[in-house]
N, C-alpha and C positions, 0 to 999 in steps of 0.2 A: 623829262618824261620817264615814266616807270617802265623798266624792261620786262617783257613777258618771256616766260620759259618754264621748263619742267624741272621741279626739285626732286632729285633722286631720293633723298631722305623721306620726303613726304610719300613718295610712291612705296617705298619699303614699309613704312609704318602702316599704310592703308592695306598692303598685302598681308601683313601679319594679322591684322584684325579680321580680314576676310577669311583667312584660313581658320582662325579660331571660331568664327561664326559657322563655317561649314562643318567643322568638327562637332560643334554642339548640335547642329541640325542632324548630322548623320547618326550620332549616338543617341539623340533624343534624350539627353540626360543632363539637365541643368544642375542636378545634384552634384555631379562630379566637380563642377567648377565652384559651386557655392560652398562646399565643405572642404575645399582643398587646403584651406588654411587651418582647419580645425583638427582633422584626424589624419595621421600618416597613412600611406599606402603600404600594403604588403605585396612585395614582388614575388610572383610565383615562377622562379627560375626552374627550368627543366632539370637542372643538375641536382635540385633538392628533392628529396623524397618525403620529407616530413618537416613541417614548420610549426614553431610555437609562436602564434601571432600576438601573444599578450603584450609585447612591447609596443605594438602599434594599434591596440584596440582602444576604442573610446567608449565610455559608459556613463550612465547617470541613473539615479533613482527617480521614480515617477513622483513620489511624495504626494499622491492624490491629484496630480495635474491632468491626468487622463490624456497623455500625449498619444499621438499616432505615429506610425512608422514613417509616414511622409514627413511629419515635422522633424523627426530625428534625422532623416536623410537630407532634408533641405537646409539644415543648419539653423533652424529656428530655435532649437534647444541647445543650451550650452552644455557641452560634454567635457568629460575629464579623460585625459589620456592615461591608460593604465601604467605604462612604463615598467612593464614586467610585474606589476602588482597583481597578485592573485585575485580573481573575482570571487571572493568568498564573503558571504554576509550571514550574520546570525539571524534568528527568526525575525521576520518582519512581514507586515501586510503589504509592503510596497511591491510594485512591479519594477524590474530592472531592465534598462534598455542598453543594448550593446551595438555599436557600429563598427563594422569591419570593412575596410576598403581594400579590394584585391585588384591587382593588375597583372596581366600576362604579357611580359616583355618580349616573348618569342613570337615568331610568325606563324606557329602551328597551334592548333587547338590543344588545350590541356584539360585533363579530367582529374579533378580534385574532390576530396570529401572533407567537409567540416564535421568534426566529432566533438560532442559534449559528453564527457565520460562520468556523469553523475546521474544515475537512473532516478533517484527519488525527487524528481521535479514535476510539479503538478501540470503546468501548462507552459509550452514553448511555442512561440510564433516566430517564424523566420521569413522575412520579406526580402526578396532579391530584386534589386534595381539594377538597370544598366543593360539587360539583355533585350531580346526582341520584344519581350513584354515583362511587366512586373508580375512576379509569382509570389504566392504566400503559402507556406506549409505550416501546419499545426500538428503538434505532437505533445507527448507528456504522459505521465502514468495515471492521469485522470481522463485521458483520451483513449479510444480503442487502440490496441496495439497495431492494428492493420492500417492506421492513419500514418504510420511512419514510412518515409520513402524507402528505407532499407530495413529488412527484417533482422534486427540486431538488438542486443540488450542495451547498448548505448544509443545515443541519438546521432544519426548520420545524415548529413545533407549533401547529396551529390551536387557538384558544381562543374559545369562544362563551359569553359571560357575560350572563345575564339582567339586566334592570333592577334596580338596587340589590343586585346579587348580588356574590359574592366567590369567589375561588379561591386556593388555595395550591398552588404548584408546587414539588415537591421533585425536584431533579436530582441524579443520581449519575453522575459522569464518571470513567471509568478509561481509561488509555492507556499503552502501553509506551514512548512517546516523551514529549516535553514536553506539558504540559497548558495549553492556551490556550482560555479560555472567553469569547469576546466576545459579549455578549448585547445584543439590541435587541428592542423591541416595535413592531409595525407594524399599523396598520389595513389592511384589505384593499386599498383603492385605493392607499395609500402603498406597500404591498409590491409591487403590480403595477408601479407606476412605477419602483421600485428595480430589480426584476427586468428590466424592459424596458431600463433604462439600462445595467445591468451586462451584459446579453446583447448589447447593441449594442457596448459596449466590448470584450467578449471576442471577438465576431465580427470586429470590425475588426482586433484584435491578431492573432488566430490566422489570419485570412484573409490579412493582409499577410505574416505569417510564412510561410505556405504558398506564397504567390506568390514570395517570396524563395528558398525552398527549390527550387521548380521552376526559377526563373531561374538559380540556381547549378548545378542539375543540367544544364540546357541548355548553360550555358557549359562544363561538364565534357565533355559529349558533343561539343561543337563543337571545343574546343581540346585535350581529353585532358590537361589540367593537373589533377593530383591536388588542388591547392589548392581548386578549386571543389567537388570531391566532398566533401572534408573540411568545407568551410564548410556545404554542404547537410546533411551528416551532423550537424554540431554544432547547427544551427538546429532540425533535426527532433527530436533527442534533448532539447535544452534546452526546446523547446516542449512535448514530452510530459512532461517533468519538472514544468513549471509547471502543465500540465493535470492531472497526477496530484495535485499538492499542493492545487490549487484544487477538486478533486472532480469536474472535468469528465470525466476519463477513466473514473471509476467510473460516472458517470451515463450516458455515451454509448458507451463502448468495451467494458467488461466488467462490466455491472451484476449478472451472475449469479455473479461470482467474487470474494468478499472476499479470497481469497489474492492474486489479481492486483492488487486495489486497494491492498494493503499492499506487495507486492513491487515494483510498478511505480515507487514513489517512489525507493527506493535504487538500483534497476536503471537507471532513466533518468538519475538523477544520475551514476552511474558511467559510463554511456555518454556523457554530456555531457563528463565529464572526459577520457575517451579521445579524443573527437572534437576538443575544443579543443586538446589537446596535439598531435595529428596536424596539425590546421590551423595551429597556431602554428609548428611545425617547417617546414611547407611554405611558409607566407606569409613567414616570416623567412629562408627559404632556408638552413636549417641542413643542411650536407652534410659530406662527409668532409674538406673543407678547414677545418672548425671542429670538431676532434675533441672538445674539452672540452664544448662545447655539445651535440654529438651524444650524448655519454655521458649528460648530464643528461636529454635527451629520451628516451633509451632507458629510463632508470630510471623516469621519469614514466609511460611507456607500460606498463611492467611493473606499477607500482602501480595504474594505472587498470584493467588487465585483472584483477588480483587483486580489485579492488573489484567488478567485474562478476560474477566467480565467487562472491565472498562474499555478494553480494546475495541469493542463493538459499538460503543456509544459516545465515548469522549473524543473530541476533535483531535486530529492527527498531531498537530503541533504541541498540544498539551500532553497527550498520552505518551508520546515518544520521549518527552523530557521526563515525565513521571517514571516510566518504565526504566529508563537509563539510570535515573537516580536510585530507584529500588534495586536495580541490578548491582550497581557499585556498592550500595549499602550492604546487600546480602553477601557479596564477594568479600568485603572487608570483614564482616561479622564471621563468616565461615573461615576466613584466614586466621582470625583471632582464636576461634575455637580449635583450629588445627594446631596452632602454637601451644595452646593449653593441653591438648591431647598428647602432643609430643613431650611436653614437660611431665605428663603423667606416665610416660614410658610406653606409649602406644607407637611402635615403630613405623607402621605404614603411613602415619601422619606426615612423615618427612617427604614422601613422594607427593602427597597431596599439596604440601606447601610449595614444593618446587614447581609443580604444574600450575598452581594458581598464581605464583609469582609471574610466570610467563604470561598467563592469561590476563592478569590485572594490568600489566604493561600494555599489551596489545589492545585491550578493551578501552583503556583510558585514551590512548592516542587515536583510536578509531572513533570514539565518541567525540573528541575534539574536532576531528575532520568532518564527521557527519553533521555536527551542529554549527559548522561554519567558523570554528575557531582555529582551524589548522588547514593548510593547503595540501595539495597533492593527494587528493582523495584516492586515486588509483593505487598509489604506493601504500597508503595506509590500509586499503582493502586487502592488498597482498600481505601486508604485515599482520592483519587480523587473521587471515587464513593460516599463516605460518604459526601464529600464537595458538589458535584453536587446534590445528593439526598437531603441534608439539604437545599441547595439553592432553589431548585424547590419547596420543601415543604413550605418554608417560603414565596416565591413569590406567590404560589398558595393560601396559607392561606391569604396573604395580598389581593389578588384579590377577594377571597370570602368575606373577611371583607368589602372590598369596595362595593361589591354588596349588602351585608347586610345593610351597612350604607345608601346606596342609597334607598333601599326598606324601611328602617325605616324612612328615611327622607320624602319619598313620603307619607307613611302611616301617619306620624305625621302631614304633611301638610294637608292631606285629613281630618284627625280628627279635626285639628284646624279649617279648613275651614268649616267643617260641623257644629261645635259648633258655630262658628261665624255666619253662615247662619241662624241657628235656633234662635240665639239671635236677629239677625236683623229682621227675619220674625216676631218674637213675638213682637218686639218693633214697627215695622212699620205697623203691622196689625191695631193697634189702631190709628195710625197717617198716614193713607193712603193718605189723602188729602195733608198733609204737605210734605209727601215724593214725591208726584207727582209734587208739586210746586217746591221743591228743585231740582227734576230731570229736570224740565223745565228750571230753572235758570242755571243749569249745562250745559244743551244743548245750551242755549243762549250764555253762556260763550265760549263753544267750537266753536259755530258758529262764534262768534266774532273773535276768534283766527284764524279760517280758512279763514276769509275774510280780514285779515290784512297783509300788506306787511311786510316781515321779516326785511328788512333793515331800512325802514323809519317809520314803525308803522302806516302809512296811510292805507286807504282802498286799496285793491288790484283790479286787473282787473276784477276778478269774481264778486266782490261786485258792482263795478262800472256799469257793464253791467245790473245788476238787478235794481240798483238805478236810472240810467238814463232812463230806460224804464218806471219805475213807475212814475218818475217826469214828463216825457213826457206825459203819459196818463192823469195824474191829471191836468196838465196845459191845455191840449186840452179840457178836459171835463169841467173845471171850467173857461176857458178862462182867465187864469192868466198868468202874464209874467214869463218867464223862460229864464235864460241866462247860457251860457257855456263859460268857460275860459280854453284854452289850453296853457300850459307853457312848454317851452323847454330851458334847460340850454345851454348857448352860449359856443361854442368852447370846449365842454366837452371832446371830443376825445383828443384834445391837452393836456388838463389837465391830463387825464389818462396816456397819453404817456410820459408826462414830469415828473409827480410826482408819478405815480403809482396808481393802482386801489384802494389801501387802502385810499389814500388821496381823490380820486374821490368819494368813498363811504362817506367819512366825509362831502364832499361838498353837496352830495344829502341829507344827514341827516340834514344839516343846512338849506337847502331850505325847506325841509318838516317841520322843526320846525317853520320857519317863516310862512308858509301857515297855520299851525294849530293854530298859535297865531292870525293871521289876520282874518281867516274865522272861526267864533266861533258859528254861529247859529246851533242848533241841526238839523234843516232840511236840511242844506247845506251838500254837499258831497265833500270831498277832497280825491283824490285817485292818486296813482302812476300808470300811464298808461303803463309804460314800459321803461327800460333804464333810460334816463334823462328827460322823458316826464311826465307831471302831468296834471290832469283834475280837474276842479272845477265846480260843478253843483249848481246853485243858484236859487232855486225856489222862486217865488214872487219878482224877481229882474229884473228891465228893463236894457236896454243897458247902460244907464248912471251910474246906480248903479254898474253894472258889471265893467265898465271902472274904476270907483273909486277904486274898490277892486283890479283890475289889477295894477293900478298906485301905490297903497300902497304896493303891493307885490314887484314890481320892485324896489321901493325906499328902502324898508327894506332889500332886498337881496343884493343891492349894498353895503350896510354898514355891511354886515356879517363879523365878525372878524375871518378870516381864515389864518392860518399860515402853510406854506408848510413844508415838512420834512427838507428842508435846512434852515429853520428859517426865510424865507421871508414872508411878508404879501401879501396875494393875494386877489384881488377883483374879484368876479364872478358876472355875470349878466344873466338875462333870457329874453327871448322874449315871447310875449303873443299874442294869437289870441282870440278875443271876438266876440261871436255871440248870438243874441237874437232869440228865437223861433219865426218863422213867421207862418202865417196861411197856407201858401202854402208848409210848410214842412210836407210832407206826412208821414215821418218816422224819426227816430232818425238819420239814416245814412246821410240824406240830410242836416240836421241841423249840425251834427258833421263835415260834409265835408266843410261847409262854415266857421266854426271856424278854421279848419285846413288850409284852404286857407288863412285866415287872418294871421295865424301864419307864413305861408310861406312868405307872403308879409312883415311881420315885420322882418324876417330874411334877406330878400333881401334888405330891406331899411336900413340895418346897424346894426340890432340887438339892444338889450337893450331898447326895446320899446313895446308898445301894439298897435295892429291894430284892429279896429272894423269893423264889417260888419253888415249891416242892415238886 
């Protein structure tokens, strides 16, 4: 017969299963049991103030499967444990799901905050399982700022977990750009300490940046040098870009406009590009004397303006990549221009290169973090602020140094000029008469320079007008003979058309040289009247004497050794009109007109001759 009795092992086994069933009913959370083998728990010990949960976070990409938070929490979806792997993904259209299992091992309620410290995320949904009821919170920079549980630039989710309680957080993250999900857990006092520290850092950075903006604006108003305006423009736009990337702009400037929160990032980045290109061109003094560099500056300005316009219409994920590529291209181009200007001996270019070396490093690392190719976005954000702050300080210092150098140079020039003036005054006081004589000689020299024809070095039309009037008056007053010769180069237009104006100028200089050699008397006047016409005024010379001079000139000019650009020998000739002053010439004009008529007759008679008029 079989013996009946109570088996203690069976009773113990039944009791364990009963307790498990009660626990499941009390917590109303089958999720906790079903996912226990998939995702580790994060224990919220009271002795810890801050926890990095990435070691125990599970995640997966949606890949178009349209999962739900319940599916993620229930264990229907296979998840991957991060194991300290940063949740950083380059541009993708996927949603990313993250599961975080939290447990409070202490008997007292704990107040924690989950922080996601990457503001440029479009949509974040946080579903909280395991409490009295399942709650869902939605936030993101395409949601109204007021939808956030905590008014802060980062995403904060409060978590109140009762003693020995547990929660499961299911995060769904979607974004048109890169996806960077830096997670951290803070107790309340630790979070307050972090926020206060970051607020102090941000206040110092943006306050100093604003002071430098105002300082450069005042320099611009004082000196009207565009360089300071462009520097202020650059610092302001770059500061707004960093504020937009860090979530400060959305928090304080336009919390009611998700559109502005997204558009401000590419727009301020494009404005920063335009500003630093304009500033670089001004600081490095790229002007018309450097046409190659000026063309590159114009191309970069056009690209920057296109980026500004495209920021309003091109999708975020495309325009942010385009703008960043254009920014790096323009930085490298300006860096190369700075090196070239330094080689050309432009000293301030050294400051420019030092500042942009710092900025290039910071921008490159920041871009990698922003696009999901580097982790620790917060550290890289601080690095970018340090790079920008260092750059603007160096550039502003360089600008101040330039102002000081200009002032010192002006003061030195004034001091030197004053010392020289005192020496000159002392020396010339005793030699006033000599100074006046020297001044008169200088004035005479300047006058002679002003009355000479630049091409032929003969007297010009201005001097001729005065000299012919004076000779006319003297001849009429003293009843002395006075003759006038007008010369005109034959077929000169054909020479210019056939051989060019350079050769034509050479012909005119040859004619002028012959005239200066033939007409040597100090009282005679030889002048270029205009174009290929020349005038000779011969005081004390009758018509026969003037004809002899004219014939000599014609003969000498015929034998001028002139070689065309093609290597041919060319003979040039002139025609002359000769007129002697008559008693019935009431003014210079009538006398001059008779000589001009004689010149016309010589031209009509075949040229290369002198015609006289009584």
